[in-house]
C-alpha positions in Angstrom: -0.1 32.7 -126.2 -1.9 36.1 -127.1 -1.7 38.1 -124.0 -2.9 41.4 -123.0 -1.0 43.3 -120.5 -2.7 46.3 -118.4 -0.1 48.9 -118.2 3.2 47.5 -119.6 5.2 50.6 -120.3 7.0 51.2 -117.1 9.3 49.1 -114.9 7.3 46.1 -113.7 5.1 46.1 -116.8 7.7 46.6 -119.2 10.0 43.7 -117.9 7.1 41.4 -117.9 6.1 42.5 -121.6 10.0 42.0 -122.4 9.7 38.5 -120.8 6.5 37.5 -122.8 8.4 38.5 -126.0 11.4 36.7 -125.1 9.4 33.6 -124.9 7.6 34.0 -128.2 4.2 35.4 -127.2 1.9 38.0 -128.9 1.8 40.9 -126.9 -1.0 43.7 -126.7 -0.7 46.7 -124.2 -3.5 48.7 -122.7 -2.6 52.1 -121.2 -3.4 55.9 -121.6 -0.4 56.4 -124.0 1.5 58.5 -121.5 4.5 56.1 -121.7 4.4 54.3 -125.1 5.9 51.0 -125.6 8.7 51.6 -128.4 9.0 47.9 -129.6 7.2 47.1 -132.8 6.4 43.7 -131.7 4.1 45.0 -129.2 0.4 46.2 -130.1 -0.6 49.1 -128.2 -4.1 50.1 -127.3 -5.0 53.4 -125.8 -7.6 53.5 -123.3 -8.5 54.8 -119.7 -9.1 51.9 -117.6 -11.2 54.0 -115.2 -13.6 55.1 -118.3 -13.0 54.3 -122.0 -11.9 50.5 -122.5 -13.7 50.5 -125.9 -10.4 49.5 -127.3 -11.1 46.1 -125.9 -13.9 45.7 -127.8 -14.3 42.8 -130.0 -11.1 41.1 -128.9 -10.2 38.0 -127.3 -6.7 36.7 -125.3 -5.5 33.8 -123.9 -4.4 35.7 -120.7 -4.4 39.0 -119.1 -1.9 40.6 -116.7 -3.1 43.5 -114.7 0.1 45.5 -113.5 -1.8 48.7 -113.1 -4.5 48.1 -111.0 -4.3 50.3 -107.7 -7.9 50.4 -106.9 -10.6 48.2 -106.8 -13.0 50.1 -109.0 -10.6 49.7 -112.2 -9.8 46.3 -111.3 -13.6 45.6 -111.3 -13.9 47.4 -114.5 -11.2 45.6 -116.5 -11.6 42.2 -115.0 -15.5 41.9 -115.4 -15.2 43.6 -119.0 -12.4 40.7 -119.7 -14.3 37.9 -117.9 -15.5 36.6 -121.3 -12.8 37.0 -123.4 -9.5 36.0 -121.7 -9.2 32.5 -119.9 -6.9 33.7 -117.3 -6.2 36.8 -115.3 -3.3 37.9 -113.2 -3.2 40.4 -110.8 0.0 42.1 -109.7 -0.9 42.8 -106.1 1.5 43.6 -103.0 2.8 42.2 -99.7 1.3 45.5 -98.2 -2.2 43.8 -98.2 -1.3 41.8 -94.9 -2.8 43.1 -91.6 0.0 42.7 -89.0 3.2 43.3 -89.9 4.7 42.4 -86.4 4.2 39.0 -87.3 7.3 37.1 -88.7 6.9 34.8 -91.6 3.5 35.8 -93.2 1.8 33.3 -95.4 -0.5 33.6 -98.0 -3.3 32.4 -95.5 -2.8 35.3 -93.0 -5.3 38.2 -92.6 -5.2 41.1 -95.0 -6.6 44.7 -94.6 -10.1 45.5 -95.1 -11.6 48.6 -96.0 -15.4 49.8 -96.0 -17.1 50.4 -99.3 -17.8 53.9 -97.9 -14.0 54.2 -97.3 -12.9 52.9 -100.7 -15.2 55.6 -102.3 -14.0 58.4 -100.0 -10.4 57.2 -101.0 -10.7 57.1 -104.6 -13.0 59.7 -105.5 -11.8 61.3 -108.7 -8.6 59.3 -109.0 -7.7 55.6 -110.6 -4.5 55.7 -108.0 -1.9 54.7 -107.3 -2.8 56.1 -103.8 0.5 55.6 -101.6 0.4 55.6 -97.7 -1.5 53.7 -95.1 -4.3 52.7 -97.4 -2.2 51.4 -100.4 -2.3 47.8 -99.0 -6.2 47.9 -98.4 -7.1 49.0 -101.9 -4.9 46.3 -103.5 -6.5 43.9 -101.1 -10.2 45.1 -102.1 -8.5 44.7 -105.8 -7.6 40.9 -105.2 -11.3 40.4 -103.7 -13.1 41.8 -107.2 -10.7 40.0 -109.7 -11.3 36.7 -108.0 -14.9 37.4 -107.8 -15.2 38.3 -111.5 -13.1 35.2 -112.6 -13.5 32.6 -110.2 -11.1 29.7 -110.5 -9.1 31.8 -113.2 -7.3 34.1 -111.2 -3.4 34.3 -110.2 -3.1 36.9 -107.2 0.9 37.7 -107.0 1.6 39.5 -103.8 5.0 41.2 -104.7 7.4 42.5 -102.3 9.7 45.3 -102.8 10.7 45.2 -106.6 14.2 46.5 -107.6 16.3 46.4 -110.7 17.1 48.3 -113.9 14.5 51.0 -114.9 13.4 51.5 -111.2 11.7 54.6 -110.7 11.0 54.1 -107.0 14.8 55.3 -106.4 15.0 53.0 -103.3 18.0 50.8 -104.3 19.6 53.8 -106.8 19.6 56.0 -103.5 21.9 53.4 -101.9 23.9 53.3 -105.2 24.4 56.8 -105.8 24.8 58.0 -101.9 27.7 55.1 -101.8 29.3 56.3 -105.0 29.7 59.7 -103.5 31.7 58.3 -100.8 32.3 59.5 -97.3 30.4 58.6 -94.4 27.1 57.0 -95.0 24.3 56.4 -92.3 23.3 52.8 -92.2 20.2 52.1 -90.2 20.1 50.2 -87.1 21.2 46.5 -86.9 23.5 45.1 -89.6 21.9 41.9 -89.5 18.3 43.4 -89.8 16.5 41.3 -92.5 15.7 42.8 -96.0 13.6 41.1 -98.7 13.1 42.4 -102.3 13.0 40.7 -105.6 14.8 41.5 -108.7 12.1 42.6 -111.3 13.4 40.2 -113.8 12.8 37.5 -111.6 9.3 38.6 -110.8 8.6 38.9 -114.6 9.9 35.6 -115.3 7.9 33.7 -112.5 4.7 35.8 -113.6 5.0 34.4 -117.3 5.9 31.0 -116.4 2.9 31.0 -114.3 0.7 32.4 -116.8 2.1 29.8 -119.2 1.1 27.0 -116.7 -2.4 28.5 -116.0 -1.5 28.8 -112.1 -4.3 30.2 -109.9 -4.3 31.2 -106.4 -2.6 33.4 -104.2 1.1 33.7 -103.9 3.6 35.9 -102.0 6.4 36.9 -104.5 9.6 38.1 -103.1 13.2 37.2 -102.3 15.8 36.0 -101.8 15.3 32.1 -100.8 17.8 32.7 -98.0 18.0 35.3 -95.0 19.5 38.5 -96.5 20.7 41.5 -94.2 21.0 45.1 -94.6 24.7 44.6 -94.3 24.7 42.2 -97.3 23.1 44.9 -99.4 25.3 47.8 -98.2 28.4 45.7 -98.5 27.4 44.7 -102.2 26.8 48.2 -103.0 29.9 49.4 -101.8 31.6 46.7 -103.7 30.1 47.9 -107.1 31.1 51.5 -106.3 34.7 50.6 -105.5 34.4 50.6 -101.7 33.8 54.5 -101.7 32.1 54.8 -98.5 32.6 54.2 -94.8 29.4 52.7 -93.5 28.2 54.4 -90.1 25.7 52.0 -88.3 23.6 54.1 -86.1 20.9 52.7 -83.6 17.3 52.6 -84.5 16.4 54.5 -81.2 18.6 57.2 -82.1 17.3 57.6 -85.6 13.7 57.7 -84.5 14.6 60.0 -81.7 15.9 62.3 -84.5 12.7 62.0 -86.7 14.5 59.8 -89.1 11.7 58.4 -91.6 12.0 54.7 -92.1 11.8 53.6 -95.5 11.5 57.0 -96.8 14.6 58.7 -96.0 16.6 55.3 -95.2 15.3 52.8 -98.1 14.9 49.0 -96.8 14.9 50.3 -93.2 11.9 49.1 -91.2 11.3 49.6 -87.3 11.1 46.3 -85.2 7.2 46.6 -85.2 7.1 46.0 -88.8 9.8 43.2 -89.0 7.5 40.9 -90.5 7.4 42.9 -93.8 10.9 41.6 -94.4 10.5 38.3 -93.3 7.3 37.1 -95.6 7.1 33.4 -96.3 7.5 32.8 -100.3 7.9 28.9 -99.9 4.5 28.3 -101.9 5.9 30.5 -105.0 9.3 28.7 -104.6 7.7 25.4 -104.9 5.9 26.6 -108.1 9.8 27.7 -109.7 10.2 30.9 -108.3 14.2 31.8 -108.4 16.3 34.5 -107.7 19.2 36.4 -109.5 22.5 36.6 -107.2 22.6 40.0 -105.1 25.5 41.1 -106.7 24.2 40.6 -110.2 20.9 42.8 -109.4 23.3 45.4 -107.7 25.5 45.5 -110.6 22.9 45.8 -113.4 21.1 48.6 -111.4 24.5 50.3 -111.1 25.2 50.0 -114.9 21.6 51.2 -115.7 22.0 54.3 -113.6 25.2 55.3 -115.2 23.2 55.5 -118.5 20.4 57.8 -117.1 20.7 61.8 -117.9 21.0 63.8 -114.6 20.5 61.3 -112.1 21.7 62.7 -109.1 20.8 62.3 -105.4 18.6 65.7 -105.3 16.4 64.3 -108.2 15.6 61.0 -106.1 12.1 60.5 -104.7 13.6 58.3 -101.8 16.5 58.9 -99.8 18.1 61.6 -97.1 19.4 64.9 -98.0 23.2 65.3 -97.6 22.4 68.2 -95.3 20.4 66.2 -93.1 23.0 63.3 -93.1 25.2 65.3 -91.9 23.3 66.7 -89.0 22.4 63.2 -88.0 26.0 61.8 -88.3 27.4 65.2 -86.3 24.8 64.4 -83.6 25.6 60.9 -83.6 29.2 61.4 -83.1 28.5 64.1 -80.4 26.8 61.4 -78.1 
């Protein structure tokens, strides 16, 4: 196949491009050129998907994979432009589109967030995103609508869960690995048996490419693993990879919230019970279409090995996680109870 990837130079996009090449497909990427794809096997087109898409003129592809569509305006422009020159369009969305994360076992049929046209205009004025925060999911949901409208019957919507693995710039799993490797007492949030969901980026890429090859359409939750995975499982795996350097200190949700510890941001993967649905999303539909999962230990080990190759990768440089000073403050208060 001849495949166009919108984005394609960072994390999810790069892994999808690598998988396409592995399967023998011809790959073109369109991006602004800020992060060039270095492989000579990839054709790179320079364009601004919120403005100049002239690089797509007089071109055709068998399929397009939209990795960088964060707001509906840019998804609309790209999918409308490509509607007559590609046979299949894949939009990488997010489980963040769901309206009610108090519900356990969310399926593709559950309600998604809705934003008015006026609100979308207000939020996206002057930016092509990403716009993180409370409206991220609503903007992704609106992107799903315009992609499906522009290419009815030819669109695959992938609602991805949290994605982890090598070259992850979100720093969530890297935080736990670097902090545990540092050793000493490490705060672990809440209940050790709290469910956690994420997917190895290579599993996401493999399923995406396979689905494009098979012209799969419709909406799919794509997260993992196939079984219940707990916070304890994840942190134990991190500790094993880091030679059991750390003493894991489990601290109650209520205590952490009372100390204004930020779920997800300061302690990645931790969600309050009111949002437990985000860690128990139903992915049976995708599994029935061939979604499979790498062992947790492999994902952890490979991420650890990648981190060891990154210059100046320290806890203080990360976008996620808790500072050492803050951690000591919370642990001291916990021990003084």
